[in-house]
KEKE-3310 file (N, C-alpha, C; in steps of 0.2 Angstrom, whole numbers, plus 5000, padded with zeros to 4 digits):
npx = (5230:5232:5219:5216:5229:5230:5220:5224:5236:5231:5222:5208:5191:5181:5177:5166:5160:5148:5136:5124:5118:5106:5103:5115:5123:5139:5149:5158:5160:5169:5173:5182:5185:5176:5176:5172:5159:5146:5151:5153:5152:5154:5146:5155:5154:5162:5171:5181:5196:5198:5194:5203:5209:5197:5196:5207:5205:5193:5198:5208:5201:5191:5198:5203:5191:5189:5199:5195:5183:5186:5196:5187:5179:5168:5156:5158:5163:5174:5170:5167:5160:5161:5155:5156:5157:5150:5146:5139:5132:5126:5118:5104:5087:5085:5098:5103:5093:5095:5108:5105:5098:5109:5116:5107:5108:5119:5116:5117:5130:5137:5134:5128:5131:5131:5144:5158:5152:5139:5123:5111:5099:5101:5104:5091:5085:5092:5087:5074:5076:5083:5087:5099:5106:5112:5113:5102:5088:5083:5070:5065:5069:5083:5100:5103:5114:5130:5141:5141:5144:5156:5164:5164:5170:5183:5186:5186:5196:5207:5209:5213:5226:5232:5233:5241:5253:5256:5252:5240:5223:5214:5210:5210:5217:5227:5235:5228:5228:5217:5214:5203:5186:5174:5158:5162:5174:5170:5161:5169:5177:5168:5167:5180:5182:5173:5179:5190:5201:5214:5212:5217:5213:5210:5204:5198:5186:5181:5170:5168:5179:5177:5166:5171:5180:5172:5162:5169:5180:5192:5208:5212:5222:5234:5232:5244:5251:5247:5254:5266:5264:5266:5260:5251:5243:5240:5226:5221:5207:5203:5209:5216:5233:5241:5251:5267:5282:5285:5278:5279:5293:5290:5282:5278:5271:5265:5256:5246:5230:5216:5201:5202:5204:5216:5229:5243:5254:5263:5262:5270:5283:5281:5275:5285:5294:5287:5287:5300:5302:5296:5283:5266:5255:5238:5230:5222:5210:5206:5203:5193:5182:5170:5159:5156:5153:5142:5133:5132:5125:5112:5109:5104:5093:5092:5100:5104:5110:5117:5126:5134:5140:5147:5156:5164:5172:5183:5193:5199:5203:5213:5222:5226:5233:5243:5250:5254:5262:5273:5278:5282:5290:5286:5278:5263:5252:5256:5255:5242:5237:5241:5234:5221:5221:5224:5212:5203:5209:5208:5194:5190:5194:5184:5175:5177:5171:5158:5141:5125:5115:5120:5128:5143:5150:5146:5152)
npy = (5474:5457:5447:5434:5428:5429:5420:5408:5406:5405:5395:5396:5393:5401:5418:5431:5447:5459:5472:5484:5498:5505:5500:5502:5492:5485:5472:5456:5439:5425:5409:5396:5382:5367:5354:5345:5349:5361:5379:5386:5401:5416:5433:5447:5464:5478:5494:5495:5502:5502:5493:5483:5480:5474:5463:5456:5452:5444:5434:5428:5425:5416:5405:5401:5396:5384:5376:5376:5370:5357:5352:5351:5341:5343:5341:5352:5365:5380:5397:5414:5430:5448:5464:5480:5494:5505:5497:5503:5513:5511:5500:5492:5486:5484:5483:5471:5462:5463:5458:5445:5440:5440:5430:5419:5418:5411:5398:5389:5385:5393:5396:5408:5417:5426:5438:5448:5464:5461:5454:5443:5448:5454:5443:5437:5446:5443:5430:5431:5432:5421:5403:5399:5402:5404:5405:5412:5418:5409:5408:5407:5394:5393:5395:5406:5418:5414:5415:5410:5396:5397:5403:5393:5383:5388:5388:5375:5371:5378:5370:5358:5363:5366:5354:5347:5355:5359:5349:5349:5347:5357:5375:5382:5394:5397:5410:5421:5431:5441:5447:5458:5460:5457:5450:5436:5436:5441:5432:5421:5425:5424:5410:5406:5413:5406:5394:5397:5404:5417:5433:5444:5458:5467:5480:5490:5496:5505:5503:5489:5484:5489:5481:5468:5469:5472:5462:5450:5451:5454:5460:5475:5480:5490:5492:5489:5483:5470:5460:5458:5453:5442:5429:5413:5409:5417:5424:5429:5438:5447:5457:5451:5445:5448:5442:5444:5451:5461:5459:5445:5443:5449:5441:5431:5420:5403:5396:5400:5403:5407:5417:5424:5426:5421:5424:5424:5434:5430:5415:5403:5408:5414:5405:5395:5404:5405:5392:5389:5397:5389:5390:5385:5384:5385:5382:5394:5393:5381:5381:5391:5386:5383:5392:5390:5376:5377:5385:5376:5366:5370:5367:5354:5354:5362:5358:5362:5355:5345:5353:5359:5347:5343:5354:5351:5342:5348:5348:5335:5335:5345:5339:5329:5337:5343:5331:5327:5338:5337:5325:5326:5337:5350:5366:5369:5375:5372:5358:5357:5361:5351:5340:5344:5346:5333:5326:5332:5328:5314:5312:5318:5310:5301:5306:5301:5289:5280:5281:5272:5282:5288:5298:5306:5302:5312:5320)
npz = (5673:5668:5665:5661:5662:5676:5680:5675:5682:5695:5694:5690:5684:5679:5678:5681:5676:5682:5679:5684:5681:5685:5698:5704:5705:5704:5701:5704:5701:5705:5700:5706:5706:5702:5704:5714:5716:5715:5716:5731:5740:5750:5747:5746:5751:5748:5749:5737:5731:5717:5702:5699:5712:5717:5709:5712:5725:5724:5717:5725:5736:5732:5727:5740:5745:5738:5743:5757:5757:5752:5761:5772:5769:5761:5748:5738:5727:5725:5726:5725:5728:5724:5728:5723:5733:5746:5760:5771:5766:5753:5751:5745:5742:5728:5723:5728:5724:5710:5710:5714:5702:5693:5699:5697:5684:5682:5683:5693:5695:5704:5721:5732:5748:5764:5768:5773:5775:5770:5774:5783:5780:5768:5760:5760:5751:5740:5738:5733:5720:5716:5719:5722:5735:5751:5769:5774:5784:5799:5801:5788:5784:5784:5790:5797:5805:5802:5811:5824:5823:5815:5825:5835:5828:5827:5841:5844:5835:5841:5852:5847:5842:5854:5860:5851:5852:5865:5873:5880:5886:5888:5888:5899:5909:5900:5891:5879:5865:5856:5841:5834:5836:5830:5824:5824:5832:5844:5849:5849:5860:5870:5871:5874:5887:5895:5895:5903:5899:5899:5894:5881:5872:5856:5845:5832:5835:5849:5857:5856:5862:5875:5879:5879:5889:5900:5900:5899:5906:5900:5895:5888:5874:5864:5846:5839:5848:5850:5844:5850:5862:5877:5875:5875:5864:5849:5841:5827:5821:5812:5800:5784:5779:5790:5796:5793:5786:5795:5807:5811:5817:5829:5837:5851:5854:5856:5848:5833:5830:5823:5816:5805:5787:5775:5782:5781:5774:5763:5758:5757:5761:5773:5780:5782:5789:5801:5806:5807:5819:5828:5830:5830:5818:5815:5800:5792:5783:5787:5801:5801:5795:5799:5797:5783:5783:5790:5782:5771:5775:5773:5761:5761:5769:5783:5799:5814:5825:5818:5810:5820:5825:5814:5813:5824:5819:5814:5823:5822:5808:5809:5817:5809:5799:5806:5809:5797:5793:5802:5799:5786:5787:5784:5783:5791:5784:5771:5771:5773:5761:5753:5757:5754:5740:5737:5740:5731:5719:5719:5721:5710:5699:5699:5690:5678:5677:5669:5671:5673:5669:5658:5659:5664:5680:5694:5709)
capx = (5230:5231:5215:5217:5235:5229:5215:5228:5240:5227:5218:5201:5187:5177:5176:5160:5158:5141:5134:5117:5118:5100:5103:5121:5127:5145:5152:5162:5159:5174:5172:5188:5185:5170:5177:5169:5152:5145:5155:5149:5156:5150:5147:5158:5153:5168:5173:5187:5199:5197:5192:5209:5209:5192:5197:5213:5202:5189:5202:5211:5196:5187:5203:5203:5185:5190:5203:5191:5178:5189:5199:5182:5175:5162:5156:5157:5169:5176:5169:5166:5158:5162:5151:5160:5152:5150:5140:5135:5127:5124:5114:5097:5084:5086:5104:5104:5089:5099:5114:5102:5097:5115:5118:5103:5110:5125:5114:5119:5137:5139:5129:5131:5130:5133:5151:5160:5148:5133:5120:5106:5093:5103:5103:5084:5083:5094:5083:5068:5077:5087:5087:5106:5109:5112:5114:5096:5086:5081:5062:5064:5072:5090:5104:5104:5121:5135:5146:5142:5147:5163:5168:5164:5175:5189:5187:5188:5203:5212:5210:5218:5233:5235:5235:5247:5259:5257:5249:5235:5216:5210:5212:5210:5224:5231:5235:5226:5227:5212:5214:5197:5180:5168:5154:5165:5179:5166:5158:5175:5179:5164:5169:5187:5181:5170:5184:5195:5207:5215:5211:5219:5209:5211:5200:5197:5180:5182:5164:5169:5184:5174:5161:5175:5183:5166:5158:5173:5186:5198:5213:5213:5229:5234:5232:5250:5254:5244:5258:5272:5262:5269:5254:5251:5240:5238:5220:5219:5200:5201:5211:5221:5240:5244:5258:5271:5289:5285:5274:5282:5298:5288:5278:5280:5266:5267:5251:5242:5224:5211:5196:5203:5206:5223:5233:5250:5255:5266:5260:5276:5289:5279:5273:5292:5297:5284:5289:5307:5302:5293:5276:5262:5249:5232:5229:5215:5204:5203:5200:5187:5178:5163:5154:5155:5150:5135:5128:5132:5119:5106:5107:5101:5089:5097:5100:5109:5115:5122:5131:5139:5144:5152:5161:5169:5177:5189:5198:5203:5206:5219:5227:5229:5237:5249:5254:5257:5267:5278:5281:5286:5294:5284:5274:5256:5248:5257:5253:5234:5235:5242:5228:5215:5223:5224:5205:5201:5212:5206:5187:5189:5195:5178:5171:5179:5167:5152:5135:5119:5111:5122:5132:5149:5148:5147:5153)
capy = (5467:5452:5443:5427:5425:5428:5415:5402:5405:5403:5389:5397:5391:5406:5425:5435:5454:5461:5479:5486:5505:5507:5499:5504:5486:5483:5466:5451:5432:5421:5402:5393:5375:5364:5347:5342:5351:5369:5383:5390:5406:5422:5439:5453:5471:5482:5500:5494:5508:5501:5487:5479:5478:5470:5457:5452:5450:5439:5428:5425:5422:5410:5399:5399:5392:5378:5372:5376:5365:5351:5350:5350:5335:5344:5340:5358:5369:5386:5403:5420:5436:5454:5470:5486:5499:5506:5493:5507:5519:5510:5495:5493:5480:5483:5481:5464:5458:5463:5453:5438:5438:5438:5423:5414:5417:5406:5391:5384:5384:5397:5397:5414:5418:5432:5438:5454:5469:5458:5451:5438:5452:5455:5437:5436:5450:5439:5424:5433:5431:5414:5398:5398:5406:5401:5410:5416:5417:5402:5408:5405:5388:5394:5394:5412:5421:5408:5417:5406:5390:5399:5404:5387:5379:5391:5386:5368:5371:5380:5365:5354:5365:5366:5347:5346:5359:5360:5343:5351:5346:5363:5381:5385:5397:5400:5417:5421:5437:5440:5453:5459:5458:5457:5445:5430:5437:5442:5425:5417:5427:5421:5403:5406:5415:5401:5389:5399:5407:5424:5436:5451:5460:5473:5481:5497:5499:5505:5500:5482:5483:5490:5476:5462:5470:5472:5456:5444:5452:5454:5466:5479:5482:5494:5488:5486:5479:5463:5455:5457:5450:5436:5424:5406:5409:5423:5423:5434:5438:5454:5458:5446:5447:5451:5438:5446:5452:5466:5456:5439:5444:5452:5436:5427:5415:5396:5394:5405:5400:5413:5416:5428:5423:5423:5427:5424:5438:5426:5408:5398:5411:5416:5398:5393:5408:5403:5385:5390:5400:5384:5392:5380:5388:5381:5385:5398:5391:5375:5382:5395:5383:5382:5396:5386:5370:5379:5387:5371:5362:5372:5363:5347:5355:5364:5355:5365:5350:5342:5358:5359:5341:5343:5359:5347:5338:5353:5345:5329:5338:5349:5334:5326:5341:5343:5325:5327:5343:5335:5319:5329:5343:5356:5371:5367:5378:5368:5351:5357:5362:5345:5336:5347:5344:5326:5324:5335:5324:5307:5312:5321:5304:5297:5309:5297:5283:5281:5278:5270:5287:5290:5304:5305:5302:5318:5319)
capz = (5675:5663:5669:5659:5665:5683:5680:5674:5687:5701:5692:5690:5679:5677:5681:5678:5679:5680:5680:5683:5683:5688:5705:5706:5706:5701:5705:5701:5703:5703:5701:5705:5705:5703:5703:5719:5716:5714:5720:5736:5744:5751:5743:5750:5749:5750:5745:5734:5728:5710:5700:5700:5719:5718:5706:5715:5731:5723:5714:5731:5741:5729:5728:5747:5746:5735:5748:5763:5756:5751:5767:5777:5767:5758:5741:5735:5725:5728:5723:5729:5724:5728:5726:5724:5736:5753:5763:5776:5763:5746:5751:5744:5739:5721:5722:5730:5719:5704:5711:5713:5695:5690:5701:5694:5677:5682:5682:5699:5696:5710:5726:5736:5755:5767:5770:5775:5772:5769:5780:5782:5777:5761:5757:5759:5745:5734:5738:5729:5713:5715:5725:5723:5740:5758:5774:5775:5791:5801:5800:5781:5783:5783:5796:5800:5805:5803:5815:5830:5821:5814:5831:5838:5825:5829:5848:5844:5832:5846:5857:5843:5841:5860:5861:5847:5853:5872:5876:5885:5883:5890:5887:5905:5912:5895:5889:5872:5862:5851:5837:5831:5840:5826:5825:5826:5837:5851:5851:5851:5867:5875:5872:5878:5894:5898:5896:5908:5896:5901:5887:5879:5866:5853:5840:5830:5838:5856:5860:5856:5867:5882:5880:5880:5896:5905:5900:5900:5910:5896:5896:5882:5872:5858:5840:5837:5853:5851:5841:5854:5869:5879:5876:5872:5858:5845:5837:5822:5819:5809:5793:5782:5778:5796:5797:5788:5788:5801:5813:5813:5822:5836:5840:5857:5856:5854:5843:5830:5828:5823:5812:5799:5781:5772:5787:5779:5768:5758:5760:5758:5764:5780:5783:5784:5794:5808:5807:5810:5825:5833:5831:5827:5814:5812:5794:5793:5780:5790:5807:5801:5790:5802:5793:5777:5785:5793:5777:5767:5778:5771:5754:5762:5774:5789:5805:5818:5828:5813:5808:5826:5825:5808:5815:5828:5815:5813:5828:5819:5802:5811:5820:5803:5796:5811:5809:5790:5793:5806:5796:5780:5789:5780:5786:5792:5778:5765:5773:5772:5754:5750:5759:5751:5733:5736:5740:5724:5713:5720:5719:5703:5695:5698:5684:5672:5677:5666:5675:5669:5667:5652:5661:5668:5687:5698:5716)
cpx = (5228:5226:5215:5223:5234:5224:5219:5232:5237:5223:5210:5198:5184:5177:5171:5160:5151:5140:5127:5117:5112:5100:5110:5126:5133:5148:5155:5161:5165:5173:5179:5189:5179:5170:5173:5161:5152:5149:5151:5154:5152:5151:5149:5156:5158:5169:5180:5190:5198:5195:5197:5210:5203:5193:5202:5210:5198:5192:5205:5206:5192:5192:5203:5197:5186:5194:5199:5186:5181:5192:5193:5178:5169:5162:5154:5164:5169:5174:5168:5163:5160:5158:5155:5155:5153:5144:5136:5130:5124:5120:5107:5094:5085:5093:5105:5099:5092:5105:5111:5100:5103:5117:5114:5105:5116:5123:5116:5126:5140:5133:5132:5129:5132:5141:5152:5156:5141:5130:5114:5100:5095:5102:5096:5082:5086:5090:5077:5069:5081:5087:5094:5109:5108:5113:5108:5093:5083:5073:5061:5067:5079:5093:5105:5112:5125:5140:5147:5145:5154:5167:5169:5170:5182:5191:5189:5195:5208:5214:5215:5225:5236:5237:5241:5254:5261:5255:5244:5228:5212:5213:5213:5217:5228:5230:5233:5225:5223:5212:5208:5191:5174:5163:5157:5170:5175:5163:5163:5177:5175:5165:5175:5186:5178:5174:5190:5201:5208:5216:5214:5216:5211:5206:5200:5191:5181:5176:5165:5174:5181:5169:5165:5178:5178:5163:5162:5179:5193:5202:5214:5220:5228:5234:5238:5254:5252:5249:5264:5270:5265:5263:5255:5249:5238:5232:5218:5212:5198:5203:5216:5228:5243:5250:5262:5278:5290:5283:5277:5288:5296:5284:5281:5276:5269:5262:5248:5236:5218:5206:5197:5205:5213:5227:5240:5250:5258:5266:5266:5281:5287:5277:5280:5295:5294:5286:5296:5307:5299:5286:5271:5256:5244:5230:5222:5209:5202:5200:5194:5182:5171:5157:5152:5151:5143:5130:5127:5126:5113:5104:5104:5095:5092:5095:5105:5113:5120:5127:5136:5143:5149:5158:5166:5174:5183:5195:5202:5206:5213:5224:5230:5234:5244:5253:5258:5263:5273:5282:5285:5290:5293:5279:5267:5251:5250:5255:5245:5233:5236:5236:5222:5216:5222:5217:5202:5203:5209:5198:5186:5190:5189:5173:5172:5174:5160:5147:5130:5115:5114:5127:5138:5147:5150:5147:5146)
cpy = (5462:5447:5436:5424:5424:5421:5408:5401:5402:5397:5390:5395:5397:5413:5429:5442:5455:5468:5480:5494:5508:5506:5501:5498:5486:5477:5461:5444:5428:5414:5399:5386:5371:5356:5343:5344:5359:5373:5387:5395:5412:5428:5444:5459:5475:5488:5499:5501:5508:5494:5481:5476:5473:5463:5453:5449:5444:5433:5424:5422:5416:5404:5396:5395:5385:5373:5371:5370:5358:5348:5348:5344:5336:5343:5347:5361:5376:5392:5408:5426:5443:5460:5476:5492:5499:5502:5497:5512:5517:5504:5496:5486:5478:5480:5473:5459:5457:5458:5446:5436:5436:5431:5418:5413:5412:5399:5386:5383:5388:5398:5403:5413:5424:5432:5445:5459:5467:5455:5446:5442:5453:5449:5435:5440:5446:5433:5425:5432:5424:5410:5397:5402:5403:5407:5415:5414:5410:5402:5406:5398:5388:5393:5400:5414:5415:5409:5413:5399:5391:5399:5397:5382:5381:5389:5379:5367:5373:5374:5359:5356:5365:5359:5345:5349:5359:5354:5344:5349:5352:5369:5385:5387:5399:5407:5418:5429:5437:5447:5453:5456:5459:5452:5438:5431:5438:5435:5420:5419:5424:5413:5402:5408:5409:5395:5390:5402:5414:5428:5443:5452:5467:5474:5488:5500:5499:5502:5492:5480:5483:5484:5469:5463:5469:5465:5450:5445:5452:5460:5469:5481:5486:5490:5485:5482:5472:5458:5453:5454:5444:5432:5417:5405:5416:5421:5429:5433:5444:5453:5452:5449:5450:5448:5439:5448:5457:5463:5449:5439:5446:5446:5432:5421:5408:5394:5400:5401:5405:5412:5420:5424:5426:5427:5428:5429:5435:5419:5404:5402:5412:5410:5395:5397:5406:5397:5385:5393:5395:5386:5388:5384:5383:5385:5388:5395:5384:5377:5387:5392:5382:5386:5392:5380:5372:5381:5381:5366:5364:5369:5357:5348:5356:5361:5358:5361:5347:5347:5359:5353:5341:5348:5355:5343:5342:5350:5340:5331:5341:5344:5331:5330:5342:5337:5325:5332:5341:5329:5321:5335:5349:5360:5368:5369:5374:5361:5351:5357:5355:5340:5338:5345:5337:5323:5326:5330:5317:5307:5314:5315:5300:5300:5305:5291:5284:5277:5276:5276:5290:5296:5302:5306:5309:5317:5323)
cpz = (5670:5667:5667:5662:5673:5684:5680:5679:5694:5700:5692:5684:5675:5681:5677:5681:5677:5683:5679:5685:5686:5696:5708:5707:5701:5704:5701:5704:5700:5705:5700:5703:5706:5702:5708:5720:5715:5718:5725:5740:5745:5746:5748:5747:5752:5746:5742:5731:5720:5708:5700:5707:5720:5715:5709:5722:5730:5720:5720:5735:5738:5729:5735:5748:5744:5741:5755:5762:5755:5757:5772:5775:5764:5751:5737:5732:5728:5724:5727:5724:5728:5724:5728:5727:5743:5756:5768:5772:5756:5745:5749:5741:5732:5719:5723:5726:5712:5704:5711:5706:5691:5692:5698:5687:5676:5682:5687:5700:5702:5715:5731:5744:5757:5768:5773:5771:5770:5775:5778:5778:5769:5757:5755:5753:5739:5733:5734:5722:5711:5721:5726:5728:5747:5763:5775:5782:5793:5800:5793:5779:5783:5790:5800:5800:5807:5808:5821:5828:5819:5820:5835:5835:5827:5836:5848:5841:5837:5850:5854:5843:5848:5862:5858:5850:5861:5876:5881:5881:5884:5888:5894:5908:5906:5893:5881:5870:5856:5847:5833:5835:5836:5828:5828:5832:5844:5853:5853:5858:5872:5876:5876:5885:5898:5899:5901:5906:5899:5895:5887:5872:5863:5847:5838:5833:5846:5860:5861:5862:5874:5883:5882:5887:5901:5906:5902:5903:5906:5897:5889:5881:5866:5852:5838:5842:5854:5848:5846:5861:5870:5880:5873:5865:5855:5841:5833:5820:5815:5801:5791:5781:5784:5799:5792:5790:5794:5807:5815:5818:5829:5840:5846:5858:5853:5848:5840:5828:5829:5817:5805:5793:5779:5777:5785:5773:5762:5761:5762:5762:5772:5784:5786:5790:5801:5810:5810:5817:5830:5834:5827:5824:5812:5806:5794:5789:5782:5797:5807:5796:5793:5799:5787:5778:5787:5787:5772:5769:5775:5764:5755:5767:5781:5795:5809:5822:5824:5811:5814:5826:5820:5810:5820:5825:5813:5817:5824:5812:5804:5813:5814:5799:5800:5810:5802:5790:5797:5802:5790:5781:5785:5784:5786:5786:5772:5765:5771:5765:5751:5751:5755:5743:5732:5736:5733:5719:5714:5718:5712:5698:5694:5692:5678:5672:5674:5670:5670:5666:5660:5653:5665:5676:5690:5705:5719)
residu = (MET:ASP:ILE:PHE:GLU:ASN:MET:VAL:GLN:ARG:GLY:HIS:GLU:GLN:VAL:THR:PHE:PHE:SER:ASP:PRO:GLN:SER:GLY:LEU:ARG:GLY:ILE:VAL:ALA:ILE:HIS:ASN:THR:THR:LEU:GLY:PRO:ALA:LEU:GLY:GLY:CYS:ARG:MET:TRP:ASN:TYR:ALA:ASN:GLU:ALA:GLU:ALA:LEU:THR:ASP:VAL:LEU:ARG:LEU:SER:LYS:GLY:MET:THR:TYR:LYS:ALA:ALA:ILE:SER:GLY:LEU:ASN:LEU:GLY:GLY:GLY:LYS:ALA:VAL:ILE:ILE:GLY:ASP:ALA:LYS:THR:GLU:LYS:SER:GLU:THR:LEU:PHE:ARG:SER:PHE:GLY:ARG:PHE:VAL:GLU:GLY:LEU:GLY:GLY:ARG:TYR:ILE:THR:ALA:GLU:ASP:VAL:GLY:THR:SER:VAL:LYS:ASP:MET:GLU:TRP:VAL:ARG:THR:GLU:THR:ASN:HIS:VAL:THR:GLY:ILE:SER:ARG:ALA:LEU:GLY:GLY:SER:GLY:ASP:PRO:SER:VAL:VAL:THR:ALA:TYR:GLY:VAL:PHE:VAL:GLY:MET:LYS:ALA:ALA:VAL:LYS:ALA:LYS:LEU:ASN:ARG:ASN:SER:LEU:ASP:GLY:LEU:LYS:ILE:GLY:VAL:GLN:GLY:LEU:GLY:HIS:VAL:GLY:MET:ILE:LEU:VAL:ASP:TYR:LEU:ALA:LYS:ASP:GLY:ALA:GLU:LEU:PHE:VAL:THR:ASP:ILE:ASP:GLN:ASN:SER:ILE:ASP:LYS:ALA:VAL:LYS:ASP:TYR:GLY:ALA:THR:ALA:VAL:ALA:LEU:ASP:ASP:ILE:TYR:SER:LEU:ASP:VAL:ASP:ILE:PHE:ALA:PRO:CYS:ALA:LEU:GLY:ALA:ILE:LEU:ASN:ASP:ASP:THR:ILE:PRO:GLN:LEU:LYS:CYS:SER:VAL:ILE:ALA:GLY:ALA:SER:ASN:ASN:GLN:LEU:ALA:LYS:SER:HIS:GLU:HIS:GLY:LYS:ALA:LEU:MET:SER:ARG:GLY:ILE:LEU:VAL:ALA:PRO:ASP:TYR:VAL:ILE:ASN:ALA:GLY:GLY:LEU:ILE:ASN:VAL:SER:ASN:GLU:LEU:GLU:GLY:TYR:ASN:ARG:GLU:ARG:ALA:PHE:ASN:GLN:ALA:GLU:GLY:ILE:TYR:ASP:THR:LEU:MET:ALA:ILE:PHE:LYS:ARG:SER:GLU:GLU:ALA:ASP:ILE:PRO:THR:ASN:ILE:ALA:SER:ASP:TYR:LEU:ALA:GLU:GLU:ARG:ILE:ARG:LYS:LEU:GLY:GLU:LEU:LYS:SER:ILE:TYR:THR:SER:SER:GLY:LYS:LYS:ASN:ARG:ILE)
# end
């Protein structure tokens, strides 16, 4: 892989590799864009097949964080970290403290947080070595697990999509297929059940399926059958790239609105394919921005009520995207990209304004 060519193509500012053989740490931090502020994004620990796969993932995810922060109205840039390793067997205090020291060495350009394979406890180990970390426990002044706010944002975003597509203000009576019952997916199921939705669920973990069936009256379906269900809403809350050449022809839903990242295998091509089929897509990095909104609040002193209020703004953001999509006759994911890029460009121009401090103005 040509690293510099990939950075140029994706618009990245910085990619940092770090290694600590003593703790077993092998990782990468990618900083995509800091026009609006320091790059904030989680640290993912995953057993990647090789370094190239890890690099591809961190480049893709960090760029998504730039757009997520911009479209959410946050004064933050996009970044991400990945640690190569098995999260079930290779975690240790020394590994995460070593990671924290590397983050500290970036001088505040990157702020980390929990992500897939990492936890609040892991971030507390990181915090012993750097202040450039969010997602710590509420007991230490942080926000704790951001999954609740992420799920709430997806729930709010679903209501926006249903209003735009079906002209309904409630999810009551609608059929919703939820793919993935992890932290966010299960909390989302709780919100949906309380709003009266009829739920169909699938997951690789049978215990999670059993819980959803028992606690929320959901109907269990096979992993591959979730795509072809005759439902109103399909909610991907597991892996990325699940909207592709194989799955899109199977879909019978009117709306796609879920928590997983990078749902479209090919952004432009598959966005157009879904649009041509009359399926309204809530862009993933918009509807799942509740987690970022939640941890970003820690930077100013965490307030839970404020975080939830900000997550409610996802509704209006999506309605603006749907409007732009309809007016320009473009897929919603492209409309969202345009709006995010527009905010970065407009606020980035303020950098040219000279202030009395003798420095260029910073958002």
